[in-house]
N, CA, C and O atoms as CSV, one atom per row, in Angstrom:
chain,resi,resn,atom,element,x,y,z
A,1,MET,N,N,0.990,-1.238,0.312
A,1,MET,CA,C,0.339,0.155,-0.148
A,1,MET,C,C,0.757,1.049,0.067
A,1,MET,O,O,1.560,1.123,0.998
A,2,THR,N,N,0.390,2.256,-0.750
A,2,THR,CA,C,1.432,3.516,-0.696
A,2,THR,C,C,0.399,4.605,-0.713
A,2,THR,O,O,-0.579,4.895,-1.401
A,3,TYR,N,N,1.268,5.269,0.733
A,3,TYR,CA,C,0.506,5.991,1.522
A,3,TYR,C,C,1.017,8.189,0.653
A,3,TYR,O,O,2.023,8.758,0.227
A,4,ILE,N,N,-0.155,8.464,0.831
A,4,ILE,CA,C,-0.614,10.045,-0.132
A,4,ILE,C,C,-0.206,10.791,0.923
A,4,ILE,O,O,-1.014,11.004,1.827
A,5,VAL,N,N,0.800,11.194,0.976
A,5,VAL,CA,C,1.214,12.771,2.120
A,5,VAL,C,C,1.187,14.106,1.446
A,5,VAL,O,O,1.308,14.326,0.241
A,6,THR,N,N,1.007,14.968,2.424
A,6,THR,CA,C,0.604,16.276,1.958
A,6,THR,C,C,1.644,17.142,1.630
A,6,THR,O,O,2.095,17.629,2.667
A,7,VAL,N,N,2.134,17.485,0.784
A,7,VAL,CA,C,3.433,18.283,0.568
A,7,VAL,C,C,3.015,19.820,1.376
A,7,VAL,O,O,3.796,20.754,1.194
A,8,GLN,N,N,2.291,19.955,1.894
A,8,GLN,CA,C,2.030,21.538,2.507
A,8,GLN,C,C,3.281,22.303,3.322
A,8,GLN,O,O,3.443,23.516,3.452
A,9,ALA,N,N,3.957,21.414,3.733
A,9,ALA,CA,C,5.191,21.649,4.424
A,9,ALA,C,C,6.157,21.979,3.517
A,9,ALA,O,O,7.007,22.751,3.960
A,10,ALA,N,N,6.315,21.554,2.137
A,10,ALA,CA,C,7.399,22.063,1.309
A,10,ALA,C,C,6.689,23.066,0.386
A,10,ALA,O,O,7.320,23.708,-0.453
A,11,VAL,N,N,5.427,23.180,0.551
A,11,VAL,CA,C,4.903,24.342,-0.288
A,11,VAL,C,C,4.835,25.602,0.447
A,11,VAL,O,O,4.784,26.671,-0.160
A,12,THR,N,N,4.831,25.538,1.632
A,12,THR,CA,C,4.469,26.733,2.852
A,12,THR,C,C,5.841,26.774,3.356
A,12,THR,O,O,5.992,27.475,4.357
A,13,ALA,N,N,6.789,26.234,2.931
A,13,ALA,CA,C,8.155,26.578,3.458
A,13,ALA,C,C,8.848,27.981,3.139
A,13,ALA,O,O,9.685,28.594,3.803
A,14,PHE,N,N,8.298,28.276,2.028
A,14,PHE,CA,C,8.978,29.792,1.378
A,14,PHE,C,C,7.892,30.569,1.457
A,14,PHE,O,O,7.867,31.210,0.406
A,15,ALA,N,N,6.916,30.884,2.176
A,15,ALA,CA,C,5.999,31.495,2.110
A,15,ALA,C,C,6.402,33.134,2.260
A,15,ALA,O,O,5.827,33.990,1.587
A,16,ASP,N,N,7.470,33.451,3.236
A,16,ASP,CA,C,7.952,34.307,3.496
A,16,ASP,C,C,8.674,34.682,2.593
A,16,ASP,O,O,8.678,35.912,2.555
A,17,TRP,N,N,9.605,34.008,1.458
A,17,TRP,CA,C,9.835,34.116,0.357
A,17,TRP,C,C,8.867,34.848,-0.950
A,17,TRP,O,O,9.417,35.546,-1.802
A,18,ILE,N,N,7.717,34.643,-0.962
A,18,ILE,CA,C,6.695,34.710,-1.854
A,18,ILE,C,C,5.976,36.091,-1.646
A,18,ILE,O,O,5.131,36.519,-2.433
A,19,GLU,N,N,6.314,36.631,-0.713
A,19,GLU,CA,C,5.524,37.973,-0.221
A,19,GLU,C,C,5.766,39.289,-1.336
A,19,GLU,O,O,6.944,39.618,-1.194
A,20,PRO,N,N,5.363,39.829,-1.982
A,20,PRO,CA,C,5.613,40.843,-2.239
A,20,PRO,C,C,6.588,42.372,-1.412
A,20,PRO,O,O,6.501,42.824,-0.271
A,21,THR,N,N,7.324,42.738,-2.419
A,21,THR,CA,C,8.815,43.365,-1.448
A,21,THR,C,C,8.002,45.183,-1.417
A,21,THR,O,O,7.178,45.369,-2.312
A,22,ASP,N,N,8.167,45.945,-0.793
A,22,ASP,CA,C,7.623,47.300,-1.002
A,22,ASP,C,C,7.738,47.770,-1.803
A,22,ASP,O,O,6.863,48.472,-2.309
A,23,ALA,N,N,9.264,47.522,-2.430
A,23,ALA,CA,C,8.852,48.541,-3.537
A,23,ALA,C,C,8.222,48.288,-4.514
A,23,ALA,O,O,7.891,49.206,-5.265
A,24,GLU,N,N,7.735,46.436,-4.892
A,24,GLU,CA,C,6.534,46.049,-5.947
A,24,GLU,C,C,5.174,46.275,-5.497
A,24,GLU,O,O,4.235,46.241,-6.292
A,25,LEU,N,N,4.988,46.557,-3.967
A,25,LEU,CA,C,3.661,47.045,-3.872
A,25,LEU,C,C,3.419,48.347,-3.870
A,25,LEU,O,O,2.244,48.691,-4.000
A,26,ASP,N,N,4.428,49.346,-3.730
A,26,ASP,CA,C,4.611,51.230,-4.053
A,26,ASP,C,C,4.071,50.874,-5.710
A,26,ASP,O,O,2.946,51.243,-6.048
A,27,ALA,N,N,5.011,50.104,-6.726
A,27,ALA,CA,C,4.458,49.898,-7.905
A,27,ALA,C,C,3.059,49.593,-8.364
A,27,ALA,O,O,2.466,50.008,-9.360
A,28,ILE,N,N,2.632,48.710,-7.341
A,28,ILE,CA,C,1.066,48.119,-7.858
A,28,ILE,C,C,0.048,49.715,-7.360
A,28,ILE,O,O,-1.049,50.057,-7.802
A,29,GLU,N,N,0.714,50.254,-6.562
A,29,GLU,CA,C,-0.137,51.533,-6.128
A,29,GLU,C,C,-0.157,52.437,-6.952
A,29,GLU,O,O,-1.206,53.064,-7.099
A,30,LEU,N,N,0.902,52.733,-7.660
A,30,LEU,CA,C,1.212,53.711,-8.500
A,30,LEU,C,C,0.377,53.431,-9.947
A,30,LEU,O,O,-0.017,54.328,-10.693
A,31,GLU,N,N,0.194,51.930,-10.179
A,31,GLU,CA,C,-0.532,51.461,-11.250
A,31,GLU,C,C,-2.036,51.402,-11.057
A,31,GLU,O,O,-2.854,51.174,-11.948
A,32,SER,N,N,-2.329,51.668,-9.603
A,32,SER,CA,C,-3.882,51.342,-9.213
A,32,SER,C,C,-4.967,51.961,-10.130
A,32,SER,O,O,-5.973,51.363,-10.511
A,33,PRO,N,N,-4.610,53.318,-10.453
A,33,PRO,CA,C,-5.820,53.792,-11.072
A,33,PRO,C,C,-6.029,53.303,-12.729
A,33,PRO,O,O,-7.086,53.351,-13.358
A,34,LEU,N,N,-4.781,52.854,-13.193
A,34,LEU,CA,C,-4.932,52.305,-14.581
A,34,LEU,C,C,-5.876,50.616,-14.410
A,34,LEU,O,O,-6.532,50.023,-15.267
A,35,ILE,N,N,-5.603,50.250,-13.020
A,35,ILE,CA,C,-5.934,48.941,-12.957
A,35,ILE,C,C,-7.525,49.096,-12.691
A,35,ILE,O,O,-8.295,48.224,-13.093
A,36,LEU,N,N,-7.983,50.239,-11.999
A,36,LEU,CA,C,-9.646,50.243,-11.716
A,36,LEU,C,C,-10.170,50.893,-12.928
A,36,LEU,O,O,-11.397,50.801,-12.901
A,37,ALA,N,N,-9.685,51.624,-14.173
A,37,ALA,CA,C,-9.889,52.227,-14.939
A,37,ALA,C,C,-10.433,51.053,-16.003
A,37,ALA,O,O,-11.433,51.234,-16.697
A,38,GLU,N,N,-9.853,50.157,-16.028
A,38,GLU,CA,C,-9.384,48.749,-17.028
A,38,GLU,C,C,-10.787,47.784,-16.500
A,38,GLU,O,O,-11.426,47.141,-17.333
A,39,VAL,N,N,-11.067,47.781,-15.403
A,39,VAL,CA,C,-11.617,47.032,-14.508
A,39,VAL,C,C,-13.031,47.373,-15.496
A,39,VAL,O,O,-13.748,46.648,-16.187
A,40,ASP,N,N,-13.038,48.980,-15.160
A,40,ASP,CA,C,-14.662,49.212,-15.169
A,40,ASP,C,C,-14.910,49.416,-16.900
A,40,ASP,O,O,-16.070,49.477,-17.306
A,41,LEU,N,N,-13.912,49.500,-17.741
A,41,LEU,CA,C,-13.966,49.466,-19.142
A,41,LEU,C,C,-14.213,47.868,-19.268
A,41,LEU,O,O,-15.031,47.567,-20.138
A,42,LEU,N,N,-13.686,46.883,-18.603
A,42,LEU,CA,C,-14.571,45.271,-18.817
A,42,LEU,C,C,-15.652,45.418,-18.706
A,42,LEU,O,O,-16.523,45.347,-19.572
A,43,ASP,N,N,-15.763,45.705,-17.321
A,43,ASP,CA,C,-17.596,46.171,-16.683
A,43,ASP,C,C,-18.668,46.551,-17.588
A,43,ASP,O,O,-19.831,46.148,-17.588
A,44,ALA,N,N,-18.167,47.293,-18.271
A,44,ALA,CA,C,-18.586,48.273,-19.336
A,44,ALA,C,C,-19.170,47.283,-20.301
A,44,ALA,O,O,-20.340,46.966,-20.519
A,45,GLN,N,N,-18.032,46.880,-20.822
A,45,GLN,CA,C,-18.458,45.829,-21.990
A,45,GLN,C,C,-18.922,44.449,-21.391
A,45,GLN,O,O,-19.455,43.724,-22.231
A,46,ILE,N,N,-18.861,44.091,-20.516
A,46,ILE,CA,C,-19.338,42.579,-20.040
A,46,ILE,C,C,-21.053,42.955,-19.802
A,46,ILE,O,O,-21.869,42.037,-19.892
A,47,THR,N,N,-21.443,44.172,-19.539
A,47,THR,CA,C,-23.008,44.614,-19.687
A,47,THR,C,C,-23.499,44.711,-20.885
A,47,THR,O,O,-24.548,44.123,-21.150
A,48,ALA,N,N,-23.048,45.227,-21.528
A,48,ALA,CA,C,-23.226,45.533,-23.120
A,48,ALA,C,C,-23.530,44.565,-23.668
A,48,ALA,O,O,-24.370,44.612,-24.567
A,49,LEU,N,N,-22.952,43.427,-23.299
A,49,LEU,CA,C,-22.603,41.797,-23.777
A,49,LEU,C,C,-23.950,41.076,-23.261
A,49,LEU,O,O,-24.143,39.997,-23.820
A,50,ASP,N,N,-24.685,41.358,-22.542
A,50,ASP,CA,C,-25.731,40.850,-21.778
A,50,ASP,C,C,-27.335,41.161,-22.234
A,50,ASP,O,O,-28.357,40.583,-21.864
A,51,HIS,N,N,-27.142,42.489,-23.337
A,51,HIS,CA,C,-28.415,42.548,-23.862
A,51,HIS,C,C,-28.304,43.591,-25.313
A,51,HIS,O,O,-27.236,44.123,-25.615
A,52,LEU,N,N,-29.123,43.712,-25.839
A,52,LEU,CA,C,-28.449,44.453,-27.231
A,52,LEU,C,C,-28.191,45.485,-26.921
A,52,LEU,O,O,-28.899,46.129,-26.146
A,53,PRO,N,N,-26.770,46.061,-27.602
A,53,PRO,CA,C,-26.353,47.365,-27.068
A,53,PRO,C,C,-27.244,48.638,-27.696
A,53,PRO,O,O,-27.946,48.885,-28.677
A,54,ASN,N,N,-26.752,49.276,-26.487
A,54,ASN,CA,C,-27.713,50.591,-26.778
A,54,ASN,C,C,-26.836,51.638,-26.977
A,54,ASN,O,O,-25.606,51.616,-27.030
A,55,GLU,N,N,-27.789,52.768,-27.105
A,55,GLU,CA,C,-26.935,54.436,-26.455
A,55,GLU,C,C,-26.374,54.282,-25.239
A,55,GLU,O,O,-25.173,54.550,-25.209
A,56,VAL,N,N,-26.899,53.911,-24.159
A,56,VAL,CA,C,-26.078,54.170,-22.702
A,56,VAL,C,C,-24.925,53.276,-23.305
A,56,VAL,O,O,-23.757,53.664,-23.301
A,57,ASP,N,N,-25.263,52.218,-23.756
A,57,ASP,CA,C,-23.837,51.225,-23.406
A,57,ASP,C,C,-23.003,51.937,-24.237
A,57,ASP,O,O,-21.931,52.274,-23.734
A,58,ALA,N,N,-23.239,52.291,-25.513
A,58,ALA,CA,C,-21.815,52.640,-26.087
A,58,ALA,C,C,-21.374,54.024,-25.124
A,58,ALA,O,O,-20.168,53.997,-24.877
A,59,ARG,N,N,-22.007,55.086,-24.598
A,59,ARG,CA,C,-21.273,56.040,-23.640
A,59,ARG,C,C,-21.057,55.544,-22.671
A,59,ARG,O,O,-20.315,56.160,-21.907
A,60,ARG,N,N,-21.500,54.437,-22.309
A,60,ARG,CA,C,-20.615,54.048,-21.172
A,60,ARG,C,C,-19.116,53.483,-21.211
A,60,ARG,O,O,-18.157,53.685,-20.467
A,61,ILE,N,N,-19.291,52.637,-22.449
A,61,ILE,CA,C,-17.829,51.815,-22.926
A,61,ILE,C,C,-17.026,53.182,-23.389
A,61,ILE,O,O,-15.925,53.378,-22.875
A,62,ARG,N,N,-17.404,53.878,-24.089
A,62,ARG,CA,C,-16.734,55.366,-24.511
A,62,ARG,C,C,-15.831,55.922,-23.311
A,62,ARG,O,O,-14.609,56.023,-23.198
A,63,ARG,N,N,-17.193,56.335,-22.214
A,63,ARG,CA,C,-16.448,57.251,-21.189
A,63,ARG,C,C,-14.959,56.096,-20.549
A,63,ARG,O,O,-13.927,56.607,-20.113
A,64,ALA,N,N,-15.138,54.720,-20.617
A,64,ALA,CA,C,-14.417,53.821,-19.779
A,64,ALA,C,C,-13.447,53.722,-20.669
A,64,ALA,O,O,-12.337,53.570,-20.160
A,65,ARG,N,N,-13.481,53.757,-21.839
A,65,ARG,CA,C,-11.911,54.033,-22.736
A,65,ARG,C,C,-11.717,55.043,-22.397
A,65,ARG,O,O,-10.666,54.898,-21.773
A,66,HIS,N,N,-12.014,56.208,-22.330
A,66,HIS,CA,C,-11.587,57.882,-22.276
A,66,HIS,C,C,-10.847,57.406,-20.792
A,66,HIS,O,O,-9.627,57.539,-20.696
A,67,ARG,N,N,-11.607,56.869,-19.691
A,67,ARG,CA,C,-10.848,56.803,-18.535
A,67,ARG,C,C,-9.221,56.176,-18.301
A,67,ARG,O,O,-8.240,56.570,-17.670
A,68,VAL,N,N,-9.580,54.755,-19.342
A,68,VAL,CA,C,-8.607,53.768,-19.465
A,68,VAL,C,C,-7.097,55.073,-19.834
A,68,VAL,O,O,-6.129,55.422,-19.159
A,69,LEU,N,N,-7.601,55.455,-21.235
A,69,LEU,CA,C,-6.562,56.359,-21.967
A,69,LEU,C,C,-6.075,57.289,-20.582
A,69,LEU,O,O,-4.943,57.177,-20.111
A,70,THR,N,N,-7.022,58.135,-20.066
A,70,THR,CA,C,-6.296,58.792,-19.031
A,70,THR,C,C,-5.214,58.593,-18.439
A,70,THR,O,O,-4.145,59.201,-18.394
A,71,ALA,N,N,-5.760,57.311,-17.810
A,71,ALA,CA,C,-4.999,56.973,-16.550
A,71,ALA,C,C,-3.592,56.093,-17.327
A,71,ALA,O,O,-2.733,55.579,-16.611
A,72,ARG,N,N,-3.514,56.011,-18.968
A,72,ARG,CA,C,-2.334,55.611,-19.194
A,72,ARG,C,C,-1.395,56.258,-19.216
A,72,ARG,O,O,-0.261,56.017,-18.801
A,73,ARG,N,N,-2.173,57.890,-20.136
A,73,ARG,CA,C,-1.362,58.809,-20.050
A,73,ARG,C,C,-0.764,59.488,-18.747
A,73,ARG,O,O,0.177,60.281,-18.777
A,74,ASP,N,N,-1.307,59.153,-17.805
A,74,ASP,CA,C,-0.947,59.859,-16.822
A,74,ASP,C,C,0.128,59.093,-15.563
A,74,ASP,O,O,0.748,59.651,-14.658
A,75,LEU,N,N,0.057,57.699,-15.904
A,75,LEU,CA,C,1.131,57.034,-15.678
A,75,LEU,C,C,2.285,56.708,-16.451
A,75,LEU,O,O,3.300,56.268,-15.911
A,76,ALA,N,N,2.176,56.937,-17.965
A,76,ALA,CA,C,2.919,57.131,-18.699
A,76,ALA,C,C,4.181,58.623,-18.454
A,76,ALA,O,O,5.399,58.570,-18.625
A,77,ASN,N,N,3.573,59.507,-18.135
A,77,ASN,CA,C,3.956,60.761,-17.833
A,77,ASN,C,C,4.144,61.339,-16.405
A,77,ASN,O,O,4.108,62.535,-16.114
A,78,THR,N,N,4.381,60.145,-15.440
A,78,THR,CA,C,4.845,60.254,-14.543
A,78,THR,C,C,6.664,60.195,-14.367
A,78,THR,O,O,7.207,59.562,-15.272
A,79,PRO,N,N,7.353,60.629,-13.590
A,79,PRO,CA,C,8.850,60.616,-13.551
A,79,PRO,C,C,9.391,59.301,-13.132
A,79,PRO,O,O,9.095,58.509,-12.237
A,80,ALA,N,N,10.467,59.337,-14.272
A,80,ALA,CA,C,10.839,57.685,-14.129
A,80,ALA,C,C,11.373,57.330,-12.478
A,80,ALA,O,O,11.500,56.127,-12.251
A,81,ALA,N,N,11.646,58.152,-11.482
A,81,ALA,CA,C,12.202,57.772,-10.252
A,81,ALA,C,C,10.641,57.465,-9.615
A,81,ALA,O,O,10.600,56.681,-8.666
A,82,ALA,N,N,9.634,57.927,-9.998
A,82,ALA,CA,C,8.356,57.511,-9.191
A,82,ALA,C,C,7.844,56.594,-10.042
A,82,ALA,O,O,6.646,56.525,-9.768
A,83,THR,N,N,8.098,55.858,-10.919
A,83,THR,CA,C,7.645,54.811,-11.531
A,83,THR,C,C,8.304,52.937,-10.893
A,83,THR,O,O,7.885,51.787,-11.018
A,84,ALA,N,N,9.429,53.560,-10.261
A,84,ALA,CA,C,10.174,52.200,-10.232
A,84,ALA,C,C,10.927,52.634,-8.749
A,84,ALA,O,O,12.156,52.610,-8.689
A,85,PRO,N,N,10.125,53.023,-7.586
A,85,PRO,CA,C,10.908,53.018,-6.258
A,85,PRO,C,C,11.657,51.794,-5.785
A,85,PRO,O,O,11.132,50.683,-5.718
A,86,GLY,N,N,12.841,52.039,-5.479
A,86,GLY,CA,C,13.328,51.024,-4.123
A,86,GLY,C,C,13.991,50.184,-5.357
A,86,GLY,O,O,14.396,49.043,-5.137
A,87,GLY,N,N,14.116,50.867,-6.892
A,87,GLY,CA,C,14.718,49.888,-7.797
A,87,GLY,C,C,14.088,48.365,-8.386
A,87,GLY,O,O,14.746,47.450,-8.883
A,88,ALA,N,N,12.644,48.420,-8.164
A,88,ALA,CA,C,11.645,47.235,-8.596
A,88,ALA,C,C,11.638,47.397,-9.746
A,88,ALA,O,O,11.899,48.497,-10.233
A,89,ALA,N,N,11.311,46.255,-10.526
A,89,ALA,CA,C,11.321,46.372,-12.238
A,89,ALA,C,C,9.731,46.763,-12.574
A,89,ALA,O,O,9.369,46.928,-13.738
């Protein structure tokens, strides 16, 4: 009979190393407006898929695309020192 053992100890042994660094968390926080704008765009597109698209859906998608482009522009125009704090990639 072969026993099946768990590998949880091996998986969780490196849990401290898997956590994001402060620099990575700062980079995520810097990109969060873009992430939220992309989520809003995706929500608007999914909503439009549920039924026949109408003028309100088209306007909602257009505004969401505009917010994504604005967030991308703002992120691209941030100084280079602010985009990678602590030397994060």
